[in-house]
N, C-alpha and C positions, 0 to 999 in steps of 0.2 A: 350647572353642573356636571349638566351633562357633555358640554366640549371638553370639561376637561377629564373626563372618565373617557374618551374615543382618541382623548389627547397621549392618555395612559397607555389605557389600551395599545393605541399607535406604537409610541416609542418602544414598549416594552417585546412587541412583533419587529422592532426591527432591530431592538439590541439582540435577541434570539435568531435571528436568521443572519444578520452580522458574522456570529460567531458558530454558524454552521457549513463547515467543507463546503462548495461546488461538487456534484455529484459528476460522477464525467462522463460524456455524450457514451461512452462505451465502457464494457466492464471488462471487457479484456480476455475472456476465459482462458484463453492458452499461457499468460500472463502470473495469471493467478497459479491456473493448474502449477504451471513452474513455477512456482514461491511455495506449493504446500510442499513440492512434492524435495525442493529442496529442505526445508524444515524439516519434512519429515525421515529424509535419508540425514542429516545432522545429529538431529533426535537419538537415532540408531547409534550413527560410527561415536557418538559417549556413551552408549552404554555398551558398547565393545570393550572388550579386555586390551590394557594399554602394551601388549609385549607385538606392538605393529613396527617395531625398527623407525620409528617415528613418525610411518608415513597414515598412521589414524588422525596424529595429532595436523599435520600437511594438508589431510584433504576436507579436515574440519575447515581451517584456514578458508580453503579454496573452498570450500562451501559459504563461507559466513561472505566470502566476493562476492561470488553468483550471487546468492542473498543479496547481499546492495546494490548490485549494476540492475537485476529484479525489476526493484523498487524505485531507482534511479529512472529506469527506463518507462516505467508504469504512471511515471511520475512526469515525465518529461511529454506522453502522451495524454494525458491529461490537461497538460495546457498549453501542445502547438496541436489545433487539429488540421488535420491530413486531407488536403484540398485536394487530391487525386481516386480520391475514393467516393464511389459511385453510388448514391444517394437512393 
C-alpha cells in the first residue's frame, strides 16, 4: 500500500514537472523591458485618433513585427546557451 502511494506521488510529480516550461538561466531584463515598452506603445497608438494618413496603422503593424522579433529573440536565447559569457 505504501509503495503504491509513493508510486502515485512520483508519477504525479513527474506529470506536473514535465508540463512546466524550463525557466531561463537569464531573465533577460532588457529584452523584457523592450517588450513591455512596445506593448505599451501599441496600446497608445490604438487609442489615438485615426486621422494620421495611415501612419498610425503602419506603426501598429511595425510594432507587432517588433514584438514578434523580441519574443523570438528571448526564445532563442533561452534555448541557445551563450558559451562566451563569463560566469
